[in-house]
C-alpha positions in Angstrom: 17.1 -25.0 -21.9 19.8 -23.5 -19.6 22.3 -20.6 -19.2 20.3 -19.1 -15.8 21.1 -20.1 -12.4 19.0 -20.7 -9.2 18.3 -17.2 -7.5 18.9 -18.8 -4.2 21.2 -21.8 -4.6 22.5 -20.7 -7.8 22.9 -24.3 -8.9 22.0 -24.4 -12.7 18.2 -24.7 -13.9 16.9 -26.1 -16.7 13.5 -25.5 -18.3 11.9 -25.7 -21.7 11.3 -22.8 -24.5 8.6 -20.6 -23.2 8.3 -21.9 -19.3 7.6 -18.9 -17.2 8.6 -20.4 -13.9 11.3 -23.3 -12.8 11.5 -24.9 -9.6 15.5 -25.9 -8.6 16.2 -29.6 -8.6 18.5 -28.5 -5.6 17.1 -26.3 -3.3 13.3 -26.4 -4.7 12.7 -22.2 -5.0 10.7 -21.4 -7.6 12.7 -19.1 -10.5 10.7 -16.6 -12.5 12.6 -17.6 -16.3 14.4 -14.6 -17.6 12.4 -12.5 -20.2 9.2 -13.1 -18.0 8.4 -10.1 -15.6 6.5 -11.4 -12.5 2.6 -11.9 -12.7 0.9 -9.4 -11.5 -2.8 -10.0 -10.4 -5.1 -6.9 -10.6 -8.7 -7.0 -8.5 -11.1 -5.3 -10.8 -13.3 -3.0 -9.1 -16.6 -4.7 -7.5 -18.7 -5.8 -10.6 -16.5 -5.0 -13.0 -16.3 -8.9 -13.6 -20.1 -9.5 -13.8 -21.2 -12.1 -16.1 -21.3 -16.2 -16.3 -20.7 -15.8 -12.3 -23.1 -13.7 -11.5 -23.8 -10.2 -10.7 -21.1 -8.3 -8.1 -18.8 -11.8 -8.6 -15.2 -10.9 -8.3 -12.8 -11.2 -11.5 -9.4 -11.6 -11.6 -7.3 -11.0 -14.3 -3.8 -12.1 -14.7 -1.2 -10.5 -16.8 2.3 -11.7 -18.0 4.6 -9.6 -19.4 7.3 -10.6 -21.5 10.0 -9.0 -23.2 9.9 -10.1 -27.2 12.3 -8.9 -28.7 12.2 -5.3 -29.4 8.8 -5.7 -28.5 6.4 -6.2 -25.4 4.1 -9.1 -25.2 1.3 -9.5 -23.2 -0.2 -12.2 -22.5 -4.4 -11.6 -21.0 -6.4 -14.5 -19.2 -9.4 -14.0 -17.2 -11.0 -16.3 -14.9 -14.8 -15.6 -13.1 -14.3 -16.6 -9.6 -17.5 -16.1 -6.8 -14.7 -15.1 -4.5 -11.7 -13.3 -4.9 -8.8 -15.3 -5.8 -6.2 -15.4 -3.0 -3.1 -13.7 -3.6 0.4 -14.2 -2.8 4.0 -12.1 -1.7 4.6 -13.5 -5.8 1.9 -12.0 -7.2 0.1 -8.7 -5.2 -3.5 -7.3 -5.9 -1.9 -4.1 -7.3 -3.1 -1.2 -9.3 -2.5 -1.4 -12.9 -0.2 1.7 -12.7 2.1 0.2 -11.0 2.7 -2.4 -14.0 6.7 -1.6 -15.3 6.8 0.0 -18.3 8.8 -1.7 -21.0 12.1 -1.5 -22.3 12.2 1.5 -25.0 12.8 0.5 -28.0 14.8 3.7 -29.0 17.4 5.7 -27.2 15.1 7.7 -24.6 15.9 11.5 -24.1 18.0 12.6 -20.7 15.4 15.0 -19.9 12.7 11.9 -19.9 14.5 9.9 -17.4 12.5 10.9 -14.7 9.2 9.7 -16.2 10.7 6.2 -16.8 9.3 3.4 -14.7 11.2 0.9 -17.0 13.1 -0.9 -13.9 16.7 -2.1 -15.9 19.0 -0.5 -18.2 17.5 2.3 -20.3 19.2 3.3 -23.8 19.6 6.9 -23.7 20.0 9.3 -26.4 22.6 11.5 -25.3 24.7 14.1 -27.0 28.3 13.0 -28.8 30.7 12.2 -25.9 33.9 14.3 -25.8 36.5 12.7 -28.1 34.2 9.8 -29.5 33.9 6.2 -28.5 37.2 5.4 -29.9 39.7 7.5 -27.4 36.8 7.9 -24.6 38.7 9.7 -21.8 36.2 9.3 -18.4 37.4 12.4 -16.6 36.9 14.5 -19.6 33.8 13.5 -20.0 32.7 13.2 -16.3 30.4 16.6 -16.6 28.8 15.1 -19.9 27.7 11.7 -18.2 26.9 14.1 -15.1 24.8 16.5 -17.2 22.6 13.1 -18.2 22.1 12.3 -14.5 21.5 15.7 -13.6 18.5 15.7 -16.4 17.1 12.8 -14.1 17.4 15.0 -11.1 19.1 18.1 -10.7 20.8 17.8 -7.3 22.5 14.4 -8.4 26.4 14.1 -7.3 29.4 11.4 -8.2 29.5 8.6 -5.9 32.2 6.4 -7.8 33.3 5.5 -11.3 34.0 2.0 -12.4 36.0 1.6 -15.5 37.3 -2.0 -17.4 39.4 -1.7 -20.3 41.8 1.4 -19.4 45.3 2.1 -21.4 48.0 3.6 -20.0 47.2 6.9 -22.1 44.2 7.6 -20.4 41.7 6.4 -22.4 39.5 3.5 -23.5 38.4 2.1 -26.5 34.2 2.0 -26.1 33.1 0.8 -29.4 32.2 -2.6 -29.7 33.8 -4.5 -26.7 31.6 -5.4 -24.4 34.0 -6.3 -21.6 35.1 -2.7 -21.6 33.2 0.1 -20.0 32.9 3.1 -17.9 29.9 3.1 -15.5 29.6 6.7 -13.5 27.5 5.7 -10.2 25.9 9.0 -9.4 23.3 9.6 -6.4 20.7 12.3 -5.1 21.5 13.1 -1.9 17.7 14.9 -1.5 16.3 11.2 -2.8 18.7 9.5 -0.2 17.4 11.9 2.3 13.6 10.9 1.5 14.6 7.4 1.2 16.0 7.2 5.0 12.7 9.2 5.9 10.3 7.0 4.5 12.3 3.8 5.5 11.4 4.8 8.9 7.5 4.4 8.3 6.7 2.6 5.4 8.3 -0.2 2.6 7.8 2.0 0.0 11.1 2.4 -1.9 12.5 5.7 -3.5 14.9 5.6 -6.3 18.0 7.5 -5.2 20.5 6.5 -7.5 21.4 6.3 -11.3 24.2 4.8 -13.4 25.3 5.8 -16.3 27.2 3.3 -18.5 29.3 3.5 -21.9 29.8 0.5 -23.4 29.8 -1.1 -27.4 29.4 2.5 -28.7 26.1 3.1 -26.4 25.0 4.8 -23.5 22.7 3.7 -21.1 21.3 4.6 -17.8 20.3 2.3 -14.8 17.6 3.9 -11.7 17.8 2.5 -8.8 17.0 2.5 -4.9 19.9 2.6 -2.4 21.0 -1.2 -1.5 22.1 -0.1 2.1 20.5 3.4 3.7 23.4 3.2 6.2 26.8 5.4 5.7 27.5 8.7 5.0 27.8 9.8 1.1 30.7 11.2 0.4 31.2 14.8 -0.5 31.2 15.9 -3.8 34.0 14.9 -6.5 35.9 18.4 -7.9 38.4 16.6 -10.5 42.2 17.6 -9.9 43.8 15.5 -12.5 43.2 14.2 -16.1 43.2 10.7 -16.2 46.0 10.2 -18.5 47.9 11.5 -15.3 45.9 9.1 -13.5 47.2 6.2 -15.4 50.9 7.6 -15.8 51.0 7.7 -12.0 50.3 4.2 -11.7 52.4 3.1 -14.3 55.4 5.0 -12.4 53.9 3.2 -8.9 55.1 -0.2 -10.3 51.6 -1.4 -11.9 52.2 -4.9 -14.4 52.6 -3.9 -17.7 49.3 -5.4 -19.5 47.2 -4.2 -22.4 44.1 -2.9 -20.3 43.8 -2.2 -16.4 40.5 -2.4 -14.1 40.2 1.3 -12.5 37.9 2.2 -9.3 37.6 5.9 -8.3 35.6 6.3 -4.9 35.8 8.2 -2.0 38.1 6.5 0.9 38.4 7.7 4.5 39.0 11.3 4.0 39.8 11.7 0.2 38.8 10.4 -3.5 41.4 7.8 -5.0 42.2 5.9 -7.5 42.6 2.2 -7.8 44.3 1.0 -10.7 44.2 -3.0 -10.7 44.1 -5.9 -13.0 40.9 -7.8 -12.2 41.8 -7.5 -8.8 45.3 -8.6 -8.8 47.4 -5.8 -8.2 46.9 -2.1 -6.9 48.2 1.2 -7.7 46.6 4.2 -5.5 46.4 7.3 -7.1 45.4 9.8 -4.6 42.5 12.6 -7.0 43.3 15.6 -4.7 47.2 15.2 -5.4 47.4 13.1 -8.2 50.2 11.2 -6.4 50.5 7.9 -6.5 51.8 5.1 -3.8 53.9 2.6 -5.1 53.8 -0.7 -4.7 56.1 -2.2 -1.9 59.2 -4.0 -2.6 58.9 -7.6 -2.0 60.7 -8.8 0.6 63.8 -11.3 0.1 63.1 -14.9 -0.5 61.3 -16.7 -2.8 58.2 -17.7 -0.6 56.0 -16.7 2.2 57.0 -18.6 5.5 54.6 -20.5 7.0 52.8 -19.5 10.1 54.4 -16.1 10.0 51.4 -14.0 10.7 51.1 -13.2 14.5 48.1 -11.7 14.1 45.8 -14.7 13.5 45.1 -17.9 15.9 45.7 -21.1 15.6 43.7 -23.6 13.1 42.2 -26.9 13.8 42.1 -27.1 9.7 45.6 -28.2 8.6 46.3 -27.1 5.1 50.0 -27.3 5.2 50.7 -29.7 3.0 48.2 -28.1 0.3 50.6 -25.9 -1.6 54.3 -26.3 -2.3 56.0 -23.2 -3.2 59.5 -24.0 -3.2 59.1 -26.4 -6.3 61.1 -24.9 -9.2 59.3 -23.7 -11.9 62.3 -22.7 -14.1 62.2 -24.7 -16.6 58.4 -23.9 -17.3 59.3 -20.0 -17.4 61.9 -20.9 -19.6 60.7 -22.5 -22.2 57.1 -20.4 -22.2 55.2 -20.3 -25.5 52.0 -18.7 -26.5 50.6 -21.6 -28.3 51.2 -23.8 -25.0 50.0 -21.7 -22.5 47.0 -23.3 -21.3 49.6 -26.9 -20.5 52.5 -25.1 -18.9 50.0 -23.3 -16.4 48.1 -26.5 -15.3 51.9 -28.2 -15.1 52.5 -25.3 -13.2 50.0 -25.9 -10.5 50.4 -29.7 -10.8 54.0 -28.8 -9.4 53.2 -26.1 -6.7 48.9 -26.6 -5.9 48.0 -30.2 -7.2 44.5 -29.6 -5.9 43.8 -26.4 -7.9 45.4 -28.3 -11.6 42.6 -30.9 -10.5 39.9 -28.2 -10.4 41.0 -27.0 -13.7 40.9 -30.6 -15.2 37.5 -31.0 -13.8 35.8 -28.4 -15.6 33.3 -29.7 -18.6 34.6 -27.2 -20.9 38.1 -25.9 -21.2 37.0 -22.3 -22.2 35.8 -22.3 -18.4 39.5 -21.7 -17.4 40.4 -19.9 -20.7 38.1 -16.9 -20.5 39.5 -15.9 -17.2 42.6 -14.8 -18.8 40.8 -12.5 -21.9 41.9 -9.2 -20.1 45.4 -9.6 -20.0 46.2 -12.1 -22.5 48.4 -15.3 -22.5 51.4 -14.5 -24.6 54.0 -14.1 -21.9 54.3 -16.2 -18.6 53.6 -13.2 -16.2 50.5 -12.3 -17.9 49.3 -16.0 -17.6 50.3 -15.3 -13.8 48.0 -12.6 -13.3 45.1 -14.6 -14.2 45.8 -17.8 -12.9 43.9 -17.6 -8.9 41.0 -16.0 -10.7 40.2 -18.6 -13.3 41.0 -21.4 -10.0 38.5 -19.4 -8.0 35.6 -19.4 -11.0 36.6 -23.0 -11.9 35.9 -23.9 -7.8 32.4 -22.4 -8.6 31.7 -24.3 -11.7 33.0 -27.8 -10.5 31.3 -27.3 -7.2 27.7 -26.6 -9.0 28.3 -29.6 -10.9 28.6 -31.8 -8.1 25.2 -30.3 -5.8 22.2 -32.8 -5.0 18.9 -32.3 -4.9 18.1 -29.8 -1.7 21.6 -30.1 -0.7 24.7 -27.8 -1.5 28.4 -29.2 -2.2 31.6 -27.0 -1.2 35.0 -28.4 -2.7 38.2 -28.1 -0.5 40.4 -30.6 -2.5 40.7 -33.7 -4.7 40.0 -36.2 -1.6 37.2 -34.0 0.3 34.1 -31.8 0.2 31.5 -30.5 2.4 28.0 -31.1 1.8 24.7 -29.7 3.6 21.1 -29.6 3.2 19.8 -26.3 1.5 18.1 -24.4 4.5 15.5 -21.3 4.1 17.7 -18.2 4.5 18.1 -14.1 3.8 19.3 -12.3 0.8 22.5 -11.4 1.7 22.4 -7.8 1.1 20.8 -7.5 4.2 24.2 -7.2 6.0 25.4 -4.2 3.8 23.9 -2.2 6.5 26.0 -3.8 9.3 29.7 -3.2 7.4 32.3 -1.5 9.4 33.0 1.8 8.0 36.5 0.2 6.7 34.7 -2.5 4.9 31.9 -0.8 3.2 34.2 1.6 1.3 35.6 -1.6 -0.4 34.4 -2.8 -4.1 33.3 -6.1 -2.5 30.2 -4.7 -1.4 29.4 -3.5 -4.8 30.2 -7.1 -6.2 28.4 -9.4 -3.7 26.0 -7.4 -1.5 24.2 -5.5 -4.1 22.2 -6.2 -7.2 21.5 -9.6 -8.2 24.3 -10.8 -6.2 22.9 -9.6 -3.0 20.0 -11.5 -3.2 21.8 -14.6 -3.0 21.3 -16.3 0.4 23.9 -17.9 2.9 24.9 -21.0 1.4 26.0 -19.3 -1.9 28.1 -16.5 0.3 29.9 -19.6 1.7 30.8 -20.6 -1.8 32.3 -17.2 -2.4 34.1 -17.5 1.1 35.4 -21.4 0.0 36.3 -20.2 -3.7 38.5 -17.4 -1.7 40.5 -19.4 -0.2 41.7 -21.5 -3.1 42.5 -18.0 -4.7 44.8 -17.3 -1.5 46.5 -20.4 -1.7 47.0 -20.0 -5.6 48.6 -16.7 -5.0 50.8 -18.2 -1.9 52.1 -21.1 -4.0 53.0 -18.5 -6.9 54.1 -15.6 -5.1 57.7 -15.6 -5.8 56.1 -15.5 -9.6 54.4 -12.6 -8.9 57.1 -10.2 -10.1 56.3 -6.2 -9.5 52.6 -6.5 -8.6 50.5 -7.1 -5.5 47.5 -8.9 -4.8 44.0 -8.8 -3.1 44.2 -12.4 -2.1 44.1 -11.7 1.5 41.6 -8.9 1.3 39.0 -10.8 -0.6 38.7 -13.9 1.8 39.1 -11.7 5.1 36.2 -10.0 3.7 34.9 -13.2 2.9 34.8 -14.3 6.6 33.9 -10.7 7.5 30.8 -11.0 5.9 29.9 -14.9 7.2 30.0 -13.4 10.7 27.8 -10.4 9.8 25.2 -12.8 8.3 25.4 -15.0 11.2 25.2 -11.9 13.5 22.2 -10.3 11.6 20.6 -13.8 11.8 20.6 -14.3 15.3 19.9 -10.6 16.2 16.9 -10.2 13.5 15.8 -13.6 11.9 16.1 -16.0 14.9 14.2 -19.1 12.7 17.4 -18.5 10.0 19.7 -18.7 12.8 18.3 -21.5 14.5 18.1 -23.3 10.9 21.7 -23.1 10.3 23.2 -23.8 13.8 20.7 -26.5 14.0 21.4 -28.2 11.2 24.5 -30.1 12.0 26.0 -30.7 8.8 25.7 -26.9 7.7 27.0 -25.6 11.1 30.2 -28.1 10.8 30.8 -26.5 7.1 30.7 -22.9 8.5 33.4 -23.7 11.2 35.6 -26.2 8.5 35.5 -23.6 5.7 36.7 -21.2 8.7 39.3 -23.3 10.1 40.4 -23.6 6.8 40.7 -20.4 5.7 42.6 -19.1 8.8 45.0 -22.1 8.1 45.2 -20.7 4.6 45.9 -16.9 6.1 48.9 -18.5 8.3 50.1 -20.6 5.7 50.4 -17.6 2.9 52.0 -15.3 6.1 51.4 -11.2 6.1 53.5 -11.2 2.6 53.0 -7.5 1.6 52.5 -9.2 -2.2 49.0 -10.6 -0.9 47.2 -8.3 0.6 46.7 -4.4 0.1 43.9 -3.2 2.8 44.0 -6.4 4.7 45.6 -4.9 7.5 42.5 -3.1 7.9 40.6 -6.2 7.8 42.2 -8.8 10.4 41.5 -6.7 13.4 37.5 -6.4 12.3 37.7 -10.3 11.4 39.3 -11.6 14.7 37.4 -9.4 17.0 36.5 -11.9 19.8 32.9 -10.7 19.6 32.7 -11.3 16.3 34.5 -14.9 16.3 31.9 -15.7 19.1 29.2 -16.0 15.8 31.5 -18.8 14.3 32.6 -20.5 18.0 28.9 -21.2 18.4 28.4 -23.4 15.9 31.3 -25.7 17.0 30.4 -28.9 18.7 
């Protein structure tokens, strides 16, 4: 069986039905198979295990909790020992009261959320939403969602809202499509303060965050700790405009036409704002205080970004000048486009402008691994296909790269002819660098995507894998920039963010995890891979130039990434 990736290196795992744990064949990490909770070893009171082993003998009782459909199965095994058995971080001796409860079979009343110990998404028996789920207005329903959260903790306030599936009339259909949802993210100021106090004296976790999710006609809640204890909490949010007005401003600002949009509302700098985009492809910013939108910039004259046009960037030791051909004619493909032949047309366009990207697409084991990334905007028009092209190539780079992993080694694909490979070393979770983010980077959505949750629990090699995939994304966008129409991409933003995360990871390793830093620096192939990925990224940035259609908040990231002190982290790995 498959369907789960390694928690350390993200390689595909293979295991049998009913198997509880599996060792990754690539890096050796032991992974818990989904559906099984961690083993919990419970030390009984003295004398409780007396029996065959004699009076006073210790007895260890192991429990394995497994979710079976809607119920919870308990498997108990008892082993008598002359002495208590050893424990490990994966199986601590704890009290039975620490055993997380199973997922509720039915919706939990909001007032009962505070007593729930279940660590995952909890179904909530909420009052009906304003206007129902068919035409769900996220602003009109903010008091409704806030009421659910405050039933858990009275001082809760809004942290952000993430939406997928927003329509221009200012509503979402949340009845059945699992890709469309509204995710309200709240926090408790008092519990955050308590978490900060306890972090100084103990490892006890304080759950200070609650998310209220609406999707597929259901309401669920997730109660969790704050992943980073640094950074100021946003001020209280007071709605000033309806969601319909937000979408109206986005349309007026030049957002490209598509069926649905991704929207994020969060606090940045001095104010709250809405960012309306299409899977991070383009974005119009609407200030929440004034309901005023920021129009997308007009494209400059010319069809393609001039190579090497960004004076802020250093020279690169990597030559990528021949990777893309942005001047190749695509007019016949655009004129002859048909929805039925969209896939062949897209790959042919890549053949002309970025041949290595076309190779990546043809290399995926299943065409669905390419097609799925166009489900948000559709494939009915040339413009719609252009919107999803870089994201599809980005994800296919991951898939093809995973397929070429070797035992205990990681692989990063740079082109059809060139790949990097290095031994997998023991590293730490990349969520650790969330505390180190400069304010300008801490407020960007990449943090939640890559440094929190399951993604934040991954290590250094997969961070480099994202870094590499974002380089491919930028090259796709640079190759096709004249086809962007009236949209701006975050291609430079994504790559610069991964470059910053790499610098911060190395700095955290050097200052707090010297053994990890030594493992990276002394493993010659891995150190060389970091340097090569870095130099290729710089080359891609220079090749793309500072074209205004290729970045949104990149101006804030460039000085952070190319700060001499941070660049020293990369230079330290050079020969």
